[in-house]
C-alpha positions as CSV (number, residue, x, y, z in Angstrom):
1,M,24.1,-5.4,-4.8
2,G,26.9,-7.6,-3.3
3,R,28.8,-4.5,-2.3
4,G,25.7,-3.0,-0.6
5,I,25.0,-6.2,1.3
6,A,28.6,-6.4,2.4
7,Q,28.4,-2.8,3.7
8,A,25.1,-3.6,5.6
9,F,26.6,-6.6,7.4
10,A,30.0,-5.0,8.1
11,F,28.4,-1.8,9.5
12,A,26.4,-4.0,11.8
13,G,29.6,-5.6,13.1
14,H,29.9,-8.8,11.0
15,P,33.1,-9.8,9.2
16,V,32.3,-10.1,5.5
17,L,34.0,-11.7,2.5
18,L,33.4,-10.2,-0.9
19,I,34.2,-13.1,-3.2
20,D,34.9,-12.8,-6.9
21,L,34.5,-16.2,-8.6
22,K,35.6,-15.1,-12.0
23,G,39.1,-15.9,-13.0
24,R,40.9,-12.6,-13.9
25,A,44.4,-11.4,-14.7
26,Q,46.1,-10.1,-11.5
27,D,45.9,-6.4,-12.5
28,A,42.2,-6.7,-13.4
29,A,41.4,-8.5,-10.1
30,R,43.2,-5.9,-8.1
31,E,41.4,-3.1,-9.9
32,L,38.1,-4.8,-9.1
33,E,39.0,-5.0,-5.5
34,R,40.1,-1.3,-5.4
35,S,36.8,-0.3,-7.1
36,A,34.6,-2.3,-4.8
37,L,36.2,-1.2,-1.6
38,M,36.3,2.4,-2.8
39,E,32.6,2.4,-3.6
40,I,31.7,1.1,-0.1
41,S,34.0,3.6,1.5
42,E,32.5,6.5,-0.5
43,N,28.9,5.3,0.4
44,L,29.9,5.4,4.1
45,E,31.5,8.8,3.8
46,A,28.4,10.2,2.1
47,L,26.1,8.8,4.8
48,A,28.3,10.2,7.6
49,E,28.3,13.6,5.9
50,L,24.5,13.5,5.9
51,G,24.5,12.8,9.6
52,A,23.5,9.2,9.5
53,F,26.3,8.2,11.9
54,D,29.6,9.4,13.2
55,A,32.4,9.2,10.6
56,S,34.6,7.5,13.2
57,L,32.7,4.3,12.5
58,I,33.9,4.1,8.9
59,A,37.3,2.7,9.5
60,G,36.0,-0.2,11.7
61,T,33.4,-1.0,9.1
62,M,35.9,-1.2,6.3
63,D,38.3,-3.3,8.4
64,R,35.5,-6.0,8.6
65,I,35.3,-6.4,4.8
66,R,37.9,-8.6,2.9
67,F,38.0,-9.0,-0.8
68,V,38.7,-12.6,-1.9
69,F,39.9,-13.6,-5.4
70,A,38.8,-16.8,-7.2
71,P,41.8,-19.0,-6.3
72,E,41.2,-18.4,-2.6
73,A,37.4,-18.6,-2.7
74,A,36.9,-22.3,-1.7
75,N,39.0,-22.0,1.4
76,A,37.5,-18.6,2.2
77,V,33.9,-19.8,2.5
78,A,34.7,-23.0,4.4
79,N,33.6,-21.5,7.7
80,A,30.9,-19.1,6.5
81,G,27.5,-19.4,8.1
82,L,25.6,-17.3,5.4
83,A,26.3,-16.7,1.8
84,F,24.5,-14.4,-0.7
85,E,24.9,-15.1,-4.5
86,C,25.0,-11.7,-6.2
87,V,26.1,-12.6,-9.8
88,P,24.4,-11.1,-12.9
89,E,20.9,-12.2,-13.9
90,V,22.2,-14.9,-16.2
91,L,21.1,-18.5,-15.5
92,D,24.5,-20.1,-16.3
93,A,26.2,-17.6,-14.0
94,K,23.7,-18.4,-11.2
95,Q,24.1,-22.1,-11.6
96,S,27.9,-21.9,-11.5
97,A,27.9,-19.7,-8.4
98,L,25.3,-21.8,-6.5
99,E,27.0,-25.0,-7.4
100,F,30.3,-23.7,-6.1
101,A,28.7,-22.4,-2.9
102,G,26.9,-25.7,-2.3
103,R,30.2,-27.6,-2.7
104,H,32.3,-25.5,-0.3
105,L,30.0,-24.0,2.4
106,P,29.6,-25.8,5.7
107,E,26.6,-28.2,5.8
108,D,24.5,-26.0,8.0
109,A,25.2,-22.7,6.2
110,V,22.4,-20.8,4.6
111,L,22.7,-19.9,0.9
112,A,20.5,-17.2,-0.6
113,S,20.3,-15.8,-4.1
114,T,19.6,-12.1,-4.5
115,T,18.0,-12.7,-7.9
116,S,15.1,-10.4,-9.0
117,T,14.1,-12.6,-11.9
118,F,14.5,-16.3,-11.1
119,L,12.2,-18.1,-8.7
120,S,13.6,-20.0,-5.8
121,T,11.9,-23.1,-7.2
122,E,13.9,-22.7,-10.4
123,L,17.3,-22.2,-8.6
124,A,17.0,-24.7,-5.8
125,G,18.2,-27.5,-8.2
126,C,21.4,-25.5,-8.9
127,T,22.8,-26.4,-5.4
128,S,23.6,-29.7,-3.8
129,R,21.9,-28.5,-0.6
130,P,18.4,-27.2,-1.6
131,G,17.2,-27.5,2.0
132,R,19.5,-24.6,3.0
133,F,18.6,-22.5,0.0
134,L,16.1,-19.6,-0.6
135,N,15.9,-16.3,-2.4
136,A,16.6,-13.0,-0.6
137,H,15.6,-10.0,-2.7
138,W,17.1,-6.8,-1.5
139,L,16.1,-3.3,-2.6
140,N,18.8,-0.8,-3.8
141,P,20.6,0.8,-2.1
142,A,20.9,-2.4,-0.1
143,F,22.9,-0.7,2.7
144,L,20.1,1.7,3.3
145,I,16.6,0.3,2.4
146,P,15.4,-1.8,5.3
147,L,13.3,-4.3,3.3
148,V,14.5,-7.8,2.2
149,E,11.9,-10.1,0.5
150,L,12.5,-13.7,1.5
151,S,11.1,-16.3,-0.9
152,P,11.7,-19.9,0.2
153,H,10.9,-22.9,-2.0
154,P,8.8,-25.9,-0.8
155,G,12.0,-27.8,0.2
156,T,13.6,-24.9,2.2
157,A,14.2,-26.1,5.7
158,P,12.2,-24.0,8.2
159,D,15.3,-23.4,10.4
160,A,17.2,-22.1,7.3
161,L,14.4,-19.5,6.8
162,D,14.2,-18.7,10.5
163,N,18.0,-18.3,10.6
164,L,18.1,-15.8,7.8
165,H,15.1,-14.0,9.0
166,R,16.6,-13.6,12.5
167,T,20.0,-12.6,11.1
168,L,18.5,-9.9,8.9
169,T,16.4,-8.6,11.7
170,D,19.5,-8.4,14.0
171,I,21.3,-6.1,11.5
172,G,18.3,-3.8,11.3
173,K,16.6,-5.0,8.2
174,T,12.9,-5.8,7.8
175,P,12.5,-9.2,6.2
176,V,9.1,-10.2,4.8
177,I,8.2,-13.7,3.5
178,C,6.5,-14.4,0.2
179,A,5.8,-17.4,-2.1
180,P,8.0,-18.0,-5.1
181,A,6.1,-15.9,-7.6
182,P,7.3,-13.5,-10.3
183,G,7.9,-10.0,-9.0
184,Y,7.9,-10.9,-5.3
185,I,5.9,-8.1,-3.5
186,V,7.5,-4.7,-4.1
187,P,8.5,-5.1,-7.8
188,R,5.1,-6.5,-8.7
189,L,3.4,-3.4,-7.1
190,Q,6.1,-1.1,-8.4
191,V,5.8,-2.0,-12.1
192,L,2.0,-1.4,-12.0
193,L,2.4,2.0,-10.4
194,M,5.3,3.1,-12.7
195,N,3.4,2.1,-15.8
196,E,0.3,3.9,-14.6
197,V,2.4,7.0,-14.0
198,A,3.8,6.8,-17.6
199,R,0.2,6.4,-18.9
200,L,-0.9,9.5,-17.1
201,I,1.9,11.5,-18.7
202,E,1.3,9.9,-22.1
203,Q,-2.4,10.7,-22.0
204,G,-1.7,14.3,-21.0
205,I,-3.5,14.0,-17.6
206,A,-0.7,15.6,-15.7
207,S,3.0,16.5,-16.0
208,A,5.7,14.4,-14.5
209,E,6.4,17.2,-12.0
210,E,2.7,17.3,-10.9
211,I,2.5,13.5,-10.6
212,D,5.7,13.3,-8.5
213,R,4.4,16.1,-6.3
214,A,1.2,14.1,-5.8
215,T,3.0,10.9,-5.0
216,R,5.5,12.4,-2.6
217,R,3.1,14.6,-0.7
218,G,0.0,12.3,-0.9
219,L,0.5,8.7,-1.8
220,G,4.0,8.3,-0.4
221,V,3.1,10.0,2.9
222,R,0.0,7.9,3.3
223,Y,1.5,4.5,2.6
224,A,4.7,5.2,4.6
225,G,2.4,5.5,7.6
226,M,0.0,2.7,6.7
227,G,0.4,-0.5,4.7
228,V,-1.8,-0.8,1.6
229,A,-3.8,-3.8,2.9
230,E,-4.2,-2.0,6.2
231,F,-5.5,1.1,4.3
232,I,-8.1,-1.0,2.5
233,D,-9.5,-2.2,5.8
234,Y,-9.2,1.2,7.4
235,G,-11.1,3.0,4.7
236,G,-13.5,0.1,4.0
237,N,-13.4,-2.7,1.5
238,E,-16.6,-1.3,0.0
239,T,-14.7,1.9,-0.9
240,L,-12.3,0.0,-3.1
241,H,-15.1,-2.1,-4.5
242,Y,-17.0,1.0,-5.7
243,A,-13.9,2.9,-6.8
244,S,-12.8,-0.1,-8.9
245,R,-16.2,-0.4,-10.5
246,Y,-16.3,3.3,-11.3
247,L,-12.8,3.4,-12.8
248,S,-13.1,0.2,-14.8
249,E,-16.4,1.5,-16.4
250,A,-15.3,5.2,-16.8
251,L,-12.0,4.3,-18.4
252,D,-13.4,1.2,-20.1
253,D,-10.4,-0.8,-18.8
254,D,-10.5,-4.1,-17.0
255,R,-7.2,-3.5,-15.3
256,Y,-9.1,-1.4,-12.8
257,A,-11.6,-4.1,-11.9
258,A,-11.5,-5.4,-8.4
259,P,-10.0,-8.9,-7.8
260,R,-12.3,-11.7,-6.5
261,I,-11.3,-11.3,-2.9
262,I,-12.7,-7.8,-2.8
263,E,-15.9,-8.9,-4.4
264,D,-16.2,-11.9,-2.0
265,N,-15.5,-9.7,1.1
266,M,-18.1,-7.2,-0.1
267,R,-20.8,-9.9,-0.4
268,A,-19.8,-11.4,2.9
269,G,-19.8,-8.1,4.8
270,R,-16.1,-8.4,5.5
271,N,-15.4,-4.7,4.9
272,G,-12.6,-4.1,7.3
273,L,-12.1,-2.3,10.6
274,R,-15.7,-1.1,11.0
275,E,-17.0,-4.7,10.8
276,G,-14.2,-6.4,12.6
277,V,-12.9,-8.4,9.7
278,G,-11.5,-7.8,6.2
279,L,-8.1,-8.5,4.9
280,Y,-7.1,-8.4,8.6
281,D,-8.9,-9.8,11.6
282,W,-9.8,-6.7,13.7
283,S,-12.0,-8.6,16.2
284,E,-9.7,-8.1,19.1
285,T,-8.6,-4.5,18.2
286,D,-9.4,-1.5,20.4
287,K,-10.6,0.6,17.5
288,D,-10.3,4.0,19.2
289,A,-6.7,3.3,20.2
290,Y,-5.9,2.0,16.8
291,R,-7.3,5.1,15.0
292,R,-5.2,7.3,17.4
293,D,-2.1,5.2,16.5
294,V,-2.8,5.7,12.8
295,L,-3.0,9.4,13.3
296,A,0.2,9.4,15.3
297,R,2.0,7.5,12.5
298,L,0.8,10.1,10.0
299,V,1.9,13.0,12.2
300,R,5.4,11.5,12.5
301,Q,5.6,11.1,8.7
302,L,4.5,14.7,8.1
303,R,6.8,16.1,10.9
304,S,9.8,14.3,9.4
305,Q,9.2,16.1,6.1
306,N,8.2,19.4,7.7
307,L,4.7,19.1,6.2
308,L,2.6,19.4,9.3
309,P,-0.2,22.0,8.9
310,K,0.8,25.5,10.0
311,A,-1.6,27.1,12.5
312,A,-2.8,30.7,12.0
313,A,-1.4,33.3,14.5
314,N,-3.7,34.2,17.3
């Protein structure tokens, strides 16, 4: 993850330090440096070969990345404005890295953990400057996937969150903010979806190949063009209400039951776009223009995958 983040920032023009805090024999340290820089270089070369950018940009990107060994680490971070902790998901390792960063970073620097399992509320006490700390959960490959989930804790200074949000946006990422809760947004949704796919296969409902075809050509295309909450309001909250009731009864499984917010919105008549309010407030929306925009988004998605309907010859 650290290598992917380094690549993302270096490609966007920022000088980056890849810091190894673990004391190693010289040969082992040099081998780690060689391996890390080679991985980044190979990623860049692969992207250039796929037409993502001109290969002439690779050398400059690599020149902006410097590998730093443990004995030089304290001096190296003394002028850093932003640091990401990317050590393994072991609490002792996290504590050690965050304590080190808190001791040596400048006072106004932002410190972020890339953890996928520890909450920002759990890790904030590991650093001497909790006000400058939050979680920043990247999705692999970090150098390519736009999303970064930012999870501040109650003591995170607003300007620290704003600073990181702005910096990520400036390098082309899409930061989203969520409360410190297990699974953030994407992993929490992803685990449910992946487990349901495994159940469909286990129960003999469909093969892995058919399920993947359905997700790539249906579910994936739809939700790449529309957010899930947006889709609920677009199709109507009542649709989800009745579908949830049907599936929970037909499959005799409470995991399909609608959450309270769907039931409450149903009773209150907050069913989405048609009624002007749902999970979103649609009261000021030009509904015809919005529906046309949704269609345009879907067309772009289909065109990018060469999936637009083919017209019959006249």
